[in-house]
Every structure is written in structure tokens, then in C-alpha cells.
C-alpha positions as CSV (number, residue, x, y, z in Angstrom):
1,M,148.8,61.7,97.6
2,K,145.0,61.7,97.5
3,A,144.9,62.8,101.2
4,L,147.4,65.5,100.4
5,S,145.3,66.8,97.5
6,I,142.2,66.9,99.8
7,I,144.2,68.9,102.4
8,R,145.5,71.3,99.7
9,G,142.0,71.7,98.3
10,A,140.6,72.4,101.8
11,A,143.3,75.0,102.4
12,V,142.5,76.8,99.1
13,A,138.8,76.8,99.9
14,A,139.6,78.2,103.3
15,T,141.8,80.9,101.8
16,I,139.1,81.9,99.3
17,A,136.5,82.1,102.1
18,A,138.8,84.2,104.3
19,S,139.4,86.5,101.4
20,T,135.7,87.0,100.7
21,A,135.1,87.7,104.4
22,A,137.9,90.2,104.5
23,F,136.4,92.2,101.7
24,A,132.9,92.1,103.2
25,I,131.7,95.3,104.9
26,D,131.1,94.6,108.6
27,N,128.3,97.1,109.1
28,L,126.9,99.1,106.2
29,K,125.1,102.3,107.2
30,V,122.3,103.3,104.8
31,M,120.8,106.7,104.8
32,V,117.3,106.7,103.3
33,P,116.3,110.4,103.0
34,A,112.6,109.6,103.1
35,N,110.0,108.1,105.4
36,P,109.4,104.3,105.4
37,G,107.3,102.9,102.6
38,G,108.2,105.0,99.7
39,G,110.4,104.4,96.6
40,W,113.7,105.3,98.1
41,D,113.0,103.3,101.2
42,S,112.0,100.2,99.2
43,T,115.1,100.6,97.1
44,G,117.4,101.0,100.1
45,R,116.0,97.9,101.8
46,A,116.0,95.8,98.7
47,L,119.6,96.7,98.0
48,A,120.6,96.0,101.6
49,A,119.0,92.5,101.4
50,A,120.7,91.8,98.1
51,M,124.1,92.8,99.3
52,Q,123.7,90.6,102.4
53,S,122.6,87.7,100.2
54,A,125.7,88.2,98.1
55,G,127.9,88.3,101.2
56,S,129.3,91.7,100.4
57,V,128.0,93.1,103.7
58,K,127.5,91.4,107.0
59,S,125.0,93.7,108.7
60,V,123.1,96.7,107.7
61,Q,121.8,99.7,109.7
62,I,119.1,101.8,107.9
63,D,118.3,105.3,109.0
64,N,115.2,107.0,107.6
65,K,115.2,110.8,107.6
66,G,112.4,112.2,105.4
67,G,111.4,115.7,104.4
68,A,112.0,118.4,101.8
69,A,112.4,116.0,98.8
70,G,115.3,114.3,100.5
71,T,117.3,117.4,101.3
72,I,117.0,117.0,105.1
73,G,118.5,113.5,105.0
74,L,121.1,114.7,102.5
75,A,122.2,117.4,104.9
76,Q,122.5,114.9,107.8
77,F,124.5,112.5,105.6
78,V,126.9,115.3,104.5
79,N,127.4,116.6,108.0
80,S,127.7,113.3,109.9
81,S,129.3,110.8,107.5
82,K,132.4,112.6,106.2
83,G,135.2,110.2,105.4
84,D,133.1,107.1,106.4
85,P,133.8,104.3,103.9
86,N,130.9,102.2,105.2
87,A,128.2,104.8,104.7
88,I,125.9,105.1,101.7
89,M,122.8,107.2,100.8
90,I,119.9,106.4,98.5
91,G,118.8,109.3,96.2
92,G,117.5,110.1,92.8
93,M,116.0,112.5,90.4
94,V,113.4,113.8,92.9
95,M,116.3,114.9,95.1
96,V,117.8,116.8,92.2
97,G,114.6,118.8,91.9
98,G,114.2,119.2,95.6
99,I,117.7,120.7,96.0
100,I,116.9,123.3,93.3
101,Q,113.4,124.1,94.5
102,N,114.3,124.3,98.2
103,K,117.5,126.2,97.5
104,S,119.3,123.7,99.6
105,A,122.6,124.6,101.2
106,V,123.8,121.1,100.5
107,D,123.8,119.4,97.1
108,L,125.0,116.3,95.3
109,S,128.4,117.8,94.6
110,M,129.1,117.3,98.3
111,V,128.7,113.5,98.2
112,T,130.4,110.7,96.3
113,P,128.5,109.2,93.3
114,L,128.7,105.4,93.4
115,A,126.1,103.9,91.1
116,R,122.7,104.4,89.4
117,L,120.5,101.4,90.1
118,T,117.1,101.7,88.5
119,E,114.8,103.8,86.4
120,E,111.0,103.8,86.4
121,Y,109.2,105.4,83.4
122,L,106.2,107.6,83.9
123,V,102.8,107.2,82.2
124,V,100.3,109.9,81.3
125,V,96.7,108.9,81.9
126,V,93.2,110.4,81.6
127,P,89.9,109.2,83.2
128,A,88.0,106.6,81.2
129,S,85.3,109.2,80.6
130,S,87.8,111.8,79.2
131,P,87.0,113.2,75.7
132,H,90.8,112.9,75.0
133,K,91.3,109.6,73.3
134,T,95.0,110.0,72.4
135,M,98.0,112.0,73.5
136,K,97.6,114.1,70.4
137,D,94.1,115.1,71.5
138,L,95.2,116.0,75.0
139,L,98.2,118.1,73.9
140,A,96.1,119.9,71.3
141,A,93.7,121.0,74.0
142,F,96.6,121.9,76.2
143,K,98.2,124.0,73.6
144,A,95.0,125.7,72.7
145,N,94.2,126.6,76.3
146,P,96.9,125.6,78.8
147,G,94.9,126.4,81.9
148,S,92.0,124.1,80.9
149,I,94.2,121.0,81.3
150,S,95.0,120.2,84.9
151,W,97.8,117.8,85.5
152,G,97.7,115.7,88.7
153,G,100.8,114.1,90.1
154,G,103.2,114.0,93.0
155,S,105.0,116.9,94.8
156,A,105.7,120.1,93.0
157,G,109.1,120.0,91.3
158,G,109.1,116.2,91.4
159,S,109.4,113.8,88.4
160,D,105.7,114.1,87.5
161,H,105.8,117.9,87.4
162,I,109.0,117.7,85.4
163,L,107.3,115.6,82.8
164,A,104.5,118.0,82.5
165,G,107.0,120.7,81.9
166,M,108.8,118.7,79.2
167,L,105.4,118.1,77.5
168,A,104.8,121.9,77.6
169,N,108.2,122.5,76.0
170,A,107.5,119.9,73.3
171,V,104.3,121.7,72.2
172,G,105.5,125.3,72.6
173,V,103.6,126.1,75.8
174,E,105.3,128.3,78.4
175,G,106.2,126.2,81.5
176,G,104.7,128.8,83.8
177,K,101.3,128.2,82.3
178,V,101.2,124.5,83.3
179,N,98.2,123.9,85.6
180,Y,99.8,121.4,87.9
181,V,98.0,119.9,90.9
182,P,100.3,118.2,93.4
183,F,99.1,115.4,95.7
184,K,100.7,114.1,98.8
185,G,100.1,110.4,98.1
186,G,99.5,108.0,95.2
187,G,96.0,107.3,96.6
188,E,94.9,110.9,96.3
189,A,96.2,111.2,92.8
190,V,94.4,108.0,91.7
191,S,91.1,109.2,93.2
192,A,91.5,112.6,91.5
193,V,92.1,111.0,88.1
194,I,89.4,108.4,88.3
195,G,86.9,111.0,89.6
196,G,87.7,113.4,86.8
197,H,88.9,116.1,89.2
198,V,92.0,116.5,87.0
199,A,92.1,116.3,83.2
200,A,95.2,114.1,83.2
201,G,97.4,112.2,85.7
202,I,101.2,111.5,85.7
203,S,102.9,108.8,87.8
204,G,105.2,105.8,87.6
205,V,103.8,103.0,85.5
206,S,103.4,100.7,88.5
207,E,101.3,103.2,90.4
208,F,98.6,103.3,87.8
209,A,98.9,99.9,86.2
210,Q,96.0,98.2,88.0
211,H,93.7,101.1,87.2
212,I,94.7,101.1,83.5
213,A,94.1,97.3,83.4
214,S,90.6,97.7,85.0
215,G,89.6,100.3,82.5
216,K,89.2,103.1,85.0
217,M,92.1,105.0,83.4
218,R,93.2,105.4,79.8
219,A,96.9,105.4,79.2
220,L,98.0,107.8,76.5
221,G,101.7,107.6,76.6
222,V,104.8,106.5,78.5
223,S,108.0,108.4,78.9
224,A,110.2,105.5,77.9
225,P,112.3,105.4,74.7
226,A,110.0,102.8,73.2
227,K,106.5,101.3,73.8
228,Q,106.0,99.6,77.2
229,G,103.6,96.7,76.8
230,A,100.5,98.2,75.1
231,I,101.3,101.8,76.0
232,P,102.9,103.8,73.2
233,S,105.9,106.0,74.0
234,L,105.7,109.7,73.8
235,K,108.7,109.6,71.5
236,E,107.1,107.3,68.9
237,Q,104.0,109.6,68.9
238,G,106.2,112.5,67.8
239,Y,107.1,114.2,71.1
240,D,110.8,114.3,71.8
241,V,110.3,113.5,75.5
242,V,112.0,110.7,77.4
243,L,112.2,110.7,81.2
244,G,113.2,108.0,83.6
245,N,112.7,108.5,87.4
246,W,116.2,107.2,88.3
247,R,117.4,106.0,91.7
248,G,121.0,105.6,92.8
249,V,123.5,105.3,95.6
250,F,126.0,107.8,96.9
251,G,129.0,107.5,99.3
252,A,130.1,109.9,102.0
253,P,132.0,113.1,101.4
254,G,135.8,112.8,101.5
255,I,136.3,109.1,100.9
256,T,139.2,108.0,98.8
257,T,139.0,106.6,95.3
258,A,139.9,103.2,96.6
259,Q,137.2,103.3,99.2
260,R,134.7,104.4,96.5
261,D,135.7,101.6,94.3
262,A,135.3,99.1,97.1
263,L,131.8,100.3,97.8
264,I,130.9,100.1,94.1
265,K,132.2,96.5,94.1
266,A,130.1,95.6,97.1
267,I,127.0,97.1,95.6
268,E,127.6,95.5,92.2
269,A,127.8,92.1,93.9
270,G,124.4,92.8,95.4
271,V,122.8,93.9,92.1
272,K,124.0,90.7,90.4
273,S,122.2,88.5,93.0
274,K,119.0,86.6,92.5
275,V,117.5,88.6,95.4
276,W,118.0,91.9,93.5
277,E,116.6,90.4,90.3
278,E,113.4,89.4,92.2
279,S,113.1,92.9,93.6
280,L,113.4,94.4,90.1
281,K,110.6,92.1,88.9
282,K,108.4,92.7,91.9
283,N,108.6,96.5,91.7
284,E,108.7,96.8,87.9
285,W,112.0,98.6,88.1
286,M,114.3,98.9,85.1
287,N,117.9,97.9,85.7
288,T,120.0,100.9,84.5
289,W,123.3,100.2,86.2
290,L,125.9,103.0,85.8
291,A,128.8,103.4,88.1
292,G,131.7,105.6,89.1
293,D,132.9,108.4,86.9
294,D,130.2,107.7,84.3
295,Y,127.5,108.0,87.0
296,K,129.0,111.3,88.1
297,K,128.8,112.6,84.5
298,F,125.2,111.5,84.3
299,I,124.3,113.4,87.5
300,D,126.1,116.6,86.4
301,S,124.1,116.5,83.1
302,D,120.8,115.7,84.9
303,V,121.2,118.5,87.4
304,K,121.6,121.0,84.5
305,R,118.7,119.5,82.5
306,I,116.3,119.5,85.5
307,G,117.4,123.0,86.6
308,D,116.4,124.3,83.1
309,I,113.0,122.6,83.2
310,L,112.2,123.8,86.7
311,A,113.2,127.3,85.8
312,G,110.8,127.2,82.9
313,L,108.1,126.1,85.4
314,G,108.8,129.0,87.6
315,L,110.5,126.9,90.2
316,G,114.1,127.4,91.4
317,K,116.5,129.9,89.9
318,K,115.8,131.4,86.5
């Protein structure tokens, strides 16, 4: 009887293993619509590693196609992956702005929303030598003379620019009067802020963290719903401004609901892994999982919100 139990147990284990293998994706194709080394690239590679560690995919093929805030990669994904249940694309809020600003012929309504993965909040900083000691000081000067306050950040129409527009709205300044200075890379923005070449800088918290800690920059506020460490939120300082630079995953056009749900299940297995938890901690990403229909509703709402902000900044359609 003992031997029979062992045989039965082995058979059950084999059946479970076979079942798990059957549901694993043989080769997952990941479109990263950006060059290697950036936020979308690190997100795509971290997700791929997590899914492999969880056993929900066997192998991964990553294709980087940067340019035009992700819209070049988006166009390739839409045109070449239709109906492919093993293809996904990384994207996020910057792509929403890029589609609007570049008047892209392809947009996120043409792909299949799978899941939002992370958010990173933005921080507003000034040089250590700045006369503006608080967010109230900075925004008072901005309201009095909008052109006198230059805001340094990433690409025009991106998350940093959007936050500047939201701050303008919060204090009654026309978006078109925002003096925004875009930089191609984080290093350029850091140098401009520390050197006092711009009045204020905006970026992800992790981008400026070491310079805030060293005292070369003064953090005035973060775009989170509540204080982040020692940095007060914009909201608690009286400005109704909350903005998370979100990143998520999309499936190919034309896949079935069952195929969509299978992809979501495979991705969810990855984000529940220890490998993903370590990536969140290492990159200081906030886990903001939202999947399926709820994710689609979120995207539809965000497209409208960002479109309105960019229109106020004189970007995209009025």
C-alpha cells in the first residue's frame, strides 16, 4: 500500500508539472519602444526575468525600437503583431503624451490593455542656492512672473512637462506661459539644476535622490498622494496635484479575451515572484497592479486627462 501511495503521489506531481508546463508561454516576444537603458527597457527586462523565474514563460525575445516617445515601436507592434497571443509591449504615460504631441496615426486603442505594473512619483527640486525655500515660495514667484521660473525636465510633452502644466493649473497660470526647458538625458537635467541654469527641476524621485541627499538640491514637493520619506507631497501643501509616471503592458491587436486573460495570468505570476519584488526595491518603483478591463478604463481616463493638460500647454490638439 505504501508503494502504491508513492506511485500515486509521483503521478499527481507529474500531472501538476505537465499542467504548469502546458500553460507556460514557449517564447514571449517583448516590444520595448525605447532604446536600451531607459525606464521602459529596465521594466521590460525585469518583467521578463520575473516571468521566467515564475515559470510562466520559457524563453523571451526582446526587441528595442526607440524614438518619438514610443510611437515608432507602437506602430511596429500594431503592424507586425496582430493576433499574436505571445507578443506584448511595454508602455506608459510618456507614450500617451507622445501619441498626442506627435499626432501619431497609431494609438493605444489599437492594442490590448493587459496590466499596469508600476508608478514612479515625480519630485520638484531647486538648487541648494535657490532663494525659494518652499513650494509656496516657488509657486508664488511663478504666479507673479511665469516666465521668470524655468522648469527643467525630460522631453517636451513628457511626465515632467505634464507636472509643470498641472502646477500651472493649480495656481491659475496659463499653461502656454510655462517656461519649460527639456533635456535629452537625466545627467543634463541634473547639471542644469545644480548649476542654477534652471530655477527648478522635475524628475522621478530616484533620478534626483542622491543629489537631494548630498544637499546639492532641495526637494520642495513630491507628486505622490502623501509624503514620501522626508519630502512633503504637493497635495498636503495645498495643491491638488497627484501624478504617477505609470508603466504597463499591452497585448497585440486582435487577440481573443481568452488569450488576453492567459497573458494577464502569466504576467501576474511574474509580478508575484521574488525576482520582481527585488526589482521594485532596486528601482524604487511603486507596485500599482491593475489588470484587464479596469486597466483599460484607467487608460481611457488618462488619455483624456493628459490630452487636456497638453492642450493647455500648447501641445497637441486644442
